[in-house]
C-alpha positions as CSV (number, residue, x, y, z in Angstrom):
1,M,-17.5,16.1,13.0
2,K,-14.5,16.2,15.1
3,R,-13.1,19.4,16.2
4,L,-10.3,21.3,14.5
5,I,-8.0,22.5,17.2
6,S,-4.3,23.8,16.9
7,S,-2.0,23.3,19.7
8,G,-1.6,27.1,20.0
9,W,-5.4,27.5,20.5
10,L,-5.3,25.0,23.1
11,T,-2.9,27.1,25.0
12,F,-4.9,30.2,24.4
13,W,-8.2,28.7,25.7
14,L,-6.5,27.3,28.7
15,A,-5.1,30.8,29.3
16,L,-8.7,32.1,29.1
17,A,-9.8,29.9,31.6
18,V,-7.8,31.7,34.3
19,A,-7.8,35.0,32.9
20,G,-10.5,36.3,35.0
21,H,-8.4,35.7,38.1
22,A,-5.2,37.1,36.5
23,A,-5.4,40.6,38.0
24,T,-5.5,39.0,41.6
25,V,-3.2,36.2,41.4
26,A,-0.6,36.6,44.3
27,A,3.0,37.2,43.4
28,E,4.1,34.3,45.7
29,P,5.6,31.5,43.7
30,V,3.2,28.7,43.2
31,T,4.4,25.2,44.1
32,D,2.7,21.8,44.3
33,P,3.8,19.6,47.1
34,A,2.1,16.5,45.1
35,A,3.9,17.4,41.9
36,P,3.8,14.3,39.6
37,S,7.0,12.3,39.2
38,A,8.7,11.3,36.0
39,T,9.5,7.9,37.3
40,K,6.0,7.0,37.4
41,V,5.9,6.9,33.4
42,Q,6.9,3.7,31.9
43,Q,7.8,3.2,28.1
44,F,8.4,0.5,25.7
45,T,8.7,0.2,21.8
46,L,7.1,-2.5,19.8
47,A,9.2,-4.2,17.2
48,N,7.3,-2.2,14.4
49,G,8.7,1.1,16.0
50,M,5.5,2.3,17.9
51,Q,6.4,4.1,20.9
52,I,4.1,3.6,23.9
53,L,4.1,5.4,27.3
54,V,2.0,4.2,30.1
55,L,1.1,6.1,33.5
56,E,-0.6,4.0,35.9
57,D,-3.2,6.2,37.8
58,H,-5.9,4.2,39.7
59,S,-7.5,7.2,41.2
60,I,-10.6,6.6,39.1
61,P,-11.6,3.5,37.4
62,N,-11.1,5.1,33.9
63,A,-8.4,5.6,31.4
64,N,-7.4,7.3,28.1
65,M,-5.4,6.8,25.1
66,Y,-3.9,9.6,23.2
67,L,-2.4,8.6,19.7
68,F,0.0,11.3,18.6
69,W,0.7,11.0,14.8
70,K,3.5,12.9,13.6
71,V,1.8,14.4,10.7
72,G,0.3,17.9,10.0
73,S,0.1,20.6,7.6
74,R,4.0,21.0,7.7
75,N,4.2,17.4,6.0
76,E,2.2,18.6,3.1
77,A,3.2,20.0,-0.2
78,P,1.6,22.2,-2.9
79,G,-1.2,20.0,-4.4
80,I,-2.0,18.0,-1.4
81,T,-2.5,20.7,1.3
82,G,-5.2,19.9,3.9
83,I,-4.9,16.3,3.5
84,S,-3.6,15.7,7.1
85,H,-6.8,17.3,8.4
86,F,-8.8,15.3,5.8
87,F,-7.7,12.2,7.6
88,E,-9.0,13.5,10.9
89,H,-12.5,13.0,9.3
90,M,-11.6,9.7,7.3
91,M,-10.4,7.8,10.4
92,F,-14.0,7.9,11.8
93,N,-15.5,6.6,8.7
94,G,-15.0,2.9,8.8
95,A,-12.4,0.2,8.3
96,K,-12.2,-3.4,7.7
97,K,-13.8,-4.8,10.9
98,Y,-15.8,-1.7,12.1
99,G,-17.6,-0.2,9.3
100,P,-19.0,3.4,8.6
101,K,-20.1,5.0,12.0
102,M,-19.2,2.0,14.0
103,F,-16.1,3.5,15.7
104,D,-18.2,5.8,17.6
105,Q,-21.0,3.6,18.0
106,V,-18.8,0.7,19.5
107,M,-16.9,3.1,21.7
108,E,-20.1,4.8,23.1
109,A,-21.6,1.4,23.8
110,S,-18.6,0.6,25.8
111,G,-19.1,3.8,27.8
112,G,-16.4,5.7,26.1
113,A,-15.8,9.0,24.1
114,N,-13.5,10.4,21.6
115,N,-12.2,13.4,19.8
116,A,-9.3,14.5,17.6
117,Y,-7.4,17.6,16.3
118,T,-5.1,18.5,13.7
119,T,-2.2,21.0,14.0
120,E,0.5,22.3,11.8
121,N,2.6,19.5,13.3
122,L,0.4,16.6,14.5
123,T,-2.9,14.8,14.2
124,V,-4.0,13.6,17.5
125,Y,-6.8,11.2,18.4
126,T,-8.1,10.8,21.9
127,N,-10.2,8.1,23.6
128,W,-11.6,8.4,27.0
129,F,-13.1,5.2,28.4
130,P,-13.9,2.9,31.5
131,Q,-11.1,0.5,32.6
132,S,-13.3,-2.4,31.2
133,A,-13.2,-1.2,27.6
134,L,-9.4,-1.1,27.2
135,E,-9.3,-4.1,24.9
136,T,-12.2,-2.6,22.7
137,I,-10.1,0.7,22.4
138,F,-7.1,-1.2,21.2
139,D,-9.2,-3.4,18.7
140,L,-10.8,-0.1,17.3
141,E,-7.7,1.8,16.8
142,A,-5.8,-1.1,15.4
143,D,-8.6,-1.6,12.9
144,R,-8.4,1.8,11.5
145,I,-4.7,2.0,11.5
146,A,-4.2,-1.1,9.5
147,D,-7.2,-1.3,7.5
148,L,-8.9,2.1,7.0
149,A,-11.5,2.1,4.2
150,I,-10.6,4.9,1.6
151,D,-13.8,4.3,0.0
152,P,-14.3,6.5,-3.1
153,A,-18.0,7.5,-2.1
154,M,-17.0,8.2,1.3
155,V,-14.0,10.3,0.2
156,E,-16.3,12.4,-1.9
157,S,-18.6,12.9,0.9
158,E,-16.1,14.0,3.3
159,R,-14.4,16.1,0.7
160,G,-17.6,18.1,0.4
161,V,-17.7,18.4,4.2
162,V,-14.2,19.7,4.3
163,I,-14.7,22.2,1.7
164,S,-18.0,23.5,3.4
165,E,-16.0,23.7,6.6
166,R,-13.4,25.7,5.1
167,S,-15.7,28.3,3.4
168,T,-17.9,28.5,6.6
169,G,-14.9,28.9,8.7
170,L,-13.7,31.9,6.6
171,E,-16.9,33.5,6.4
172,N,-17.7,33.4,10.0
173,S,-14.2,33.9,11.4
174,N,-12.3,37.1,10.9
175,Y,-9.4,35.5,12.7
176,R,-9.1,32.5,10.4
177,T,-9.4,34.8,7.2
178,L,-6.7,37.1,8.5
179,N,-4.5,34.2,9.9
180,E,-4.6,32.5,6.5
181,A,-3.5,35.6,4.7
182,L,-0.8,36.5,7.2
183,K,0.8,33.1,7.0
184,S,1.1,33.1,3.5
185,V,3.0,36.4,3.5
186,A,5.2,35.6,6.7
187,F,6.4,32.4,5.4
188,Q,7.9,32.4,1.8
189,A,9.4,28.9,1.9
190,H,8.2,26.8,4.7
191,P,5.0,24.7,4.6
192,Y,3.6,26.7,7.6
193,S,2.7,29.2,4.9
194,W,-0.7,27.4,4.3
195,S,-3.5,27.0,6.6
196,I,-4.2,23.5,8.2
197,I,-7.3,23.1,6.3
198,G,-5.6,23.6,3.1
199,H,-6.2,25.3,-0.2
200,E,-9.6,24.7,-1.7
201,S,-8.2,23.8,-5.1
202,D,-6.1,21.2,-3.5
203,I,-9.2,19.8,-1.5
204,H,-10.8,19.5,-4.8
205,A,-7.7,17.6,-6.4
206,W,-6.8,15.0,-4.0
207,T,-6.8,11.6,-5.7
208,L,-7.4,8.3,-4.2
209,D,-3.8,7.3,-4.7
210,D,-2.8,10.5,-2.9
211,L,-4.8,9.3,0.1
212,V,-3.9,5.7,0.2
213,Q,-0.1,6.6,0.0
214,Y,-0.4,9.4,2.8
215,H,-2.2,7.0,5.1
216,K,0.3,4.2,4.5
217,T,3.1,6.6,5.0
218,Y,2.0,8.7,8.0
219,Y,-0.3,6.3,9.9
220,A,2.6,3.7,10.1
221,P,3.2,2.5,13.7
222,N,6.8,3.8,13.5
223,N,5.3,7.4,13.0
224,A,3.2,7.3,16.4
225,V,3.6,8.0,20.0
226,V,0.9,6.4,22.1
227,V,0.1,7.6,25.6
228,I,-2.1,5.5,28.0
229,A,-3.0,6.9,31.3
230,G,-5.3,5.9,34.1
231,A,-6.6,2.5,35.6
232,V,-4.3,0.2,33.7
233,T,-1.2,-1.7,34.3
234,L,1.9,-1.8,32.3
235,A,1.5,-5.5,31.7
236,Q,-2.0,-5.2,30.4
237,V,-0.9,-2.6,27.9
238,Q,2.1,-4.5,26.8
239,Q,0.0,-7.6,26.2
240,L,-2.7,-5.7,24.2
241,A,-0.2,-3.6,22.4
242,E,1.6,-6.7,21.2
243,Q,-1.7,-8.3,20.2
244,Y,-3.4,-5.5,18.4
245,F,-0.6,-3.0,17.4
246,G,2.3,-5.3,17.1
247,P,1.2,-7.1,13.6
248,I,0.8,-3.8,11.8
249,P,3.9,-3.5,9.7
250,A,6.3,-0.5,9.8
251,Q,6.9,1.6,6.7
252,P,9.8,3.5,5.4
253,A,10.4,6.8,7.5
254,P,8.5,9.7,6.0
255,R,10.6,12.2,4.2
256,Q,12.0,14.9,6.7
257,V,10.9,18.5,6.4
258,R,14.0,20.0,5.0
259,T,13.0,23.6,4.1
260,V,14.3,26.3,6.5
261,E,12.4,29.5,6.4
262,P,15.0,32.3,5.4
263,E,15.5,35.2,7.8
264,Q,13.0,37.9,7.4
265,K,14.9,41.2,6.9
266,G,12.0,43.7,6.4
267,Q,8.5,44.3,7.6
268,R,5.8,42.7,5.4
269,R,2.2,43.7,5.2
270,V,-1.1,42.1,4.0
271,F,-4.6,43.7,3.8
272,V,-7.8,41.7,3.6
273,Q,-11.0,43.4,2.5
274,K,-14.0,41.8,4.1
275,T,-17.2,43.7,3.8
276,S,-18.9,42.0,6.6
277,A,-16.3,43.2,9.1
278,T,-17.8,45.5,11.7
279,S,-14.5,46.9,12.8
280,P,-10.8,46.5,11.8
281,N,-8.9,43.4,13.0
282,I,-5.1,43.7,13.4
283,M,-2.7,40.7,13.6
284,L,1.0,40.8,14.0
285,G,3.2,37.9,13.4
286,Y,6.9,37.7,14.6
287,H,9.2,34.8,13.8
288,V,10.3,33.0,16.8
289,P,12.3,29.6,17.4
290,A,10.8,26.1,17.7
291,T,9.2,25.0,21.0
292,S,12.4,23.0,21.7
293,D,14.5,26.2,21.9
294,P,15.6,27.4,25.4
295,D,13.7,30.7,24.7
296,Y,10.3,29.1,24.7
297,Y,9.9,29.6,28.4
298,A,10.6,33.4,28.3
299,L,8.4,33.6,25.3
300,E,5.6,32.0,27.0
301,L,5.7,34.1,29.9
302,M,6.1,37.2,27.9
303,S,2.8,36.2,26.2
304,T,1.1,35.8,29.4
305,I,2.5,39.3,30.7
306,L,1.2,40.9,27.4
307,S,-2.4,39.5,27.3
308,N,-3.6,37.3,30.2
309,G,-6.0,39.0,32.2
310,K,-7.3,42.5,32.8
311,S,-4.0,43.7,34.3
312,S,-2.1,42.5,31.2
313,R,-0.1,45.1,29.2
314,L,-2.3,44.8,26.0
315,Y,-5.5,44.9,28.0
316,Q,-4.4,48.0,29.8
317,A,-3.1,49.7,26.6
318,L,-6.0,48.7,24.3
319,V,-9.1,47.8,25.9
320,E,-8.9,50.0,29.0
321,Q,-8.1,52.8,26.5
322,Q,-11.2,52.1,24.5
323,L,-9.2,51.1,21.4
324,A,-9.9,47.5,21.3
325,T,-12.7,45.2,22.4
326,N,-10.5,42.1,22.4
327,V,-6.8,41.2,22.3
328,F,-4.7,38.1,22.9
329,T,-1.3,36.6,22.0
330,N,-0.6,33.3,20.6
331,L,2.6,31.1,20.8
332,P,1.9,27.8,19.0
333,L,3.7,24.6,20.0
334,S,5.9,23.9,16.9
335,F,8.4,21.6,15.5
336,D,10.0,24.2,13.5
337,P,10.4,28.0,13.9
338,N,7.1,29.5,13.8
339,L,5.2,32.9,14.6
340,F,4.4,34.7,17.8
341,Y,0.8,36.3,17.2
342,V,-0.7,39.4,18.7
343,Y,-4.3,39.9,17.6
344,A,-6.6,42.7,18.4
345,I,-10.2,43.8,17.3
346,A,-10.8,47.4,17.1
347,R,-13.6,49.1,19.0
348,P,-16.3,50.5,16.5
349,G,-14.9,53.8,15.3
350,V,-11.3,53.3,15.9
351,A,-9.2,53.3,12.8
352,A,-6.9,50.3,11.9
353,S,-3.9,52.6,11.9
354,T,-4.6,53.9,15.5
355,L,-4.9,50.4,17.0
356,E,-1.9,49.1,15.0
357,Q,0.2,52.0,16.5
358,A,-1.0,51.3,19.9
359,M,-0.3,47.7,19.7
360,L,3.3,48.4,18.5
361,Q,4.0,50.9,21.3
362,A,2.9,48.4,24.0
363,L,5.2,45.7,22.5
364,S,8.1,48.2,22.0
365,A,7.7,49.2,25.7
366,V,8.6,45.6,26.9
367,A,11.7,45.7,24.5
368,K,12.9,49.0,25.6
369,N,12.0,49.0,29.4
370,G,11.5,45.4,30.4
371,V,8.7,44.1,32.8
372,T,8.5,44.3,36.5
373,V,9.4,41.7,38.9
374,Q,5.6,41.5,40.1
375,E,4.5,41.1,36.5
376,L,6.9,38.3,36.0
377,E,5.8,36.4,39.2
378,K,2.3,36.9,38.4
379,A,2.8,35.3,34.9
380,K,4.8,32.4,36.4
381,N,2.0,31.7,38.9
382,I,-0.5,31.7,36.0
383,Q,1.5,29.2,34.1
384,L,2.1,27.1,37.0
385,M,-1.4,27.2,38.4
386,D,-2.8,26.0,34.8
387,F,0.1,23.4,34.7
388,Y,-0.8,21.8,38.0
389,R,-4.6,21.9,37.4
390,N,-4.1,20.2,34.1
391,M,-2.0,17.6,35.7
392,Q,-4.7,16.6,38.3
393,T,-6.5,14.7,35.6
394,I,-5.6,11.6,33.8
395,N,-6.5,13.4,30.5
396,G,-4.4,16.2,31.2
397,K,-1.5,14.0,32.2
398,A,-1.6,11.8,29.1
399,N,-1.8,15.0,26.8
400,N,1.1,16.5,28.4
401,I,3.2,13.4,28.4
402,G,2.9,13.1,24.7
403,T,3.2,16.9,24.0
404,Y,6.4,16.9,25.8
405,Q,7.8,13.7,24.3
406,L,7.2,15.3,20.8
407,Y,7.7,19.1,21.0
408,F,10.3,19.1,23.7
409,G,12.3,15.9,22.8
410,D,11.5,14.0,26.0
411,Y,8.5,13.6,28.4
412,R,10.7,14.0,31.4
413,K,11.0,17.8,30.6
414,L,7.3,18.0,31.5
415,Y,8.4,17.4,35.3
416,Q,11.0,20.2,35.1
417,T,8.2,22.6,33.9
418,A,8.2,24.5,37.3
419,E,11.9,24.7,37.5
420,L,12.3,25.9,33.9
421,F,9.6,28.8,34.3
422,N,11.0,29.8,37.6
423,K,14.5,30.3,36.2
424,V,13.3,33.0,33.8
425,T,14.2,36.5,34.7
426,T,13.0,39.9,33.9
427,A,16.2,40.4,31.9
428,D,15.3,37.3,29.8
429,I,11.8,38.8,29.1
430,Q,13.3,42.0,27.9
431,R,16.1,40.1,26.0
432,V,13.4,38.1,23.9
433,A,11.2,41.0,23.3
434,A,14.2,43.0,21.9
435,R,15.4,40.1,19.9
436,Y,12.1,39.0,18.3
437,L,9.7,41.9,18.4
438,T,11.4,44.0,15.8
439,R,10.1,45.8,12.8
440,A,12.3,43.6,10.3
441,N,10.9,40.5,11.8
442,R,7.3,41.6,11.7
443,T,4.3,40.9,9.4
444,V,1.3,43.0,9.9
445,G,-2.1,41.8,8.8
446,V,-5.2,44.1,8.6
447,L,-8.7,43.1,7.9
448,D,-11.3,45.8,7.5
449,A,-14.5,46.3,5.6
450,T,-13.1,49.2,3.4
451,E,-10.0,49.3,1.3
452,E,-6.8,50.3,3.1
453,A,-5.7,53.7,2.1
454,D,-2.4,54.1,0.3
455,E,0.7,55.0,2.5
């Protein structure tokens, strides 16, 4: 089974990787004398509309291919929620040339490996392989794009897998349970209101026609951005792309997501009773702009200041004060305005209301008093250290090129990352905190074993 990963969670886990060092990161600005250049990325578009970006990097005899499909849970509608994630499973279950289980078998026999993830905005497939397997990868991908087998027996088998994944995930993860409940309250119009895995009744109800039409619409070449990085040449990629991807016909453009979430004008609350919870869980969600908004960089740095490492604001206010065992923030990459999340797990014996008030006080302090220059410089260093570390691998380069092309509107902004983070001031951090971390803009989620007392 492929992993289900949201882009926001990718950011979160990458942040955790450097969290242990966050308390001692120097305040000196981080720079990389070997910073990558946008001029090394070459791109072309096939006649069918498929965009392909190529980064030649012969540092190792390997390459990777990222296929970013512009389809996620935001493209769904009531009745077919979860269908984007379902295709993450189906795309590995056989097509015309390569039957069930053959995708993985052929790739592994060629020395390659793969994975996939679904988010609110995208479904992404990743292939890592030796240089010699490049044509095989094109052949495998073209087969499942053009001729995926939507076999009734396989559909029912995978439907059962997804239903089990959903129920097990909610049972085992307080975060997922609370996040699903909070999203449904924080969003009253936009499709971000449902979880990526979808509603159980919808999973049961998808028809074969739903699946056929969804694949035809959203897995059309004109709905994809493909990034290939590593030991390849532009000429090789162009020739293979024309041979394997070129014959796949374009389709009418998918319908646009037109719904705009109305401004929230008052605090909302949701309570989830889960008898297996050993202590209260608190989640706060604040509406924030899409990733393409200029405030993204200040919000991302604010997130780092709040929760990255033992010297962070929330760690000091909650964990060090024996109120919480864990706390983190999450700012998902997003095509449309989304939520800035703050999540904490209470220490046993600490009441939900006590933890919630401590969280709100810590956030209010940033809005009222701002942050120090040292805190901001440390946050910038953490972000840039992570960025440069990620860009040292062909996998990191390919993933980032596609991510920036889609979420920021142009892959070239990837190469302005250091400049854009370094432009953020302490005044910017205080401004975005005061603008977005407000009571009227807040949704509070509480998960506990016992019923919440009436206020």
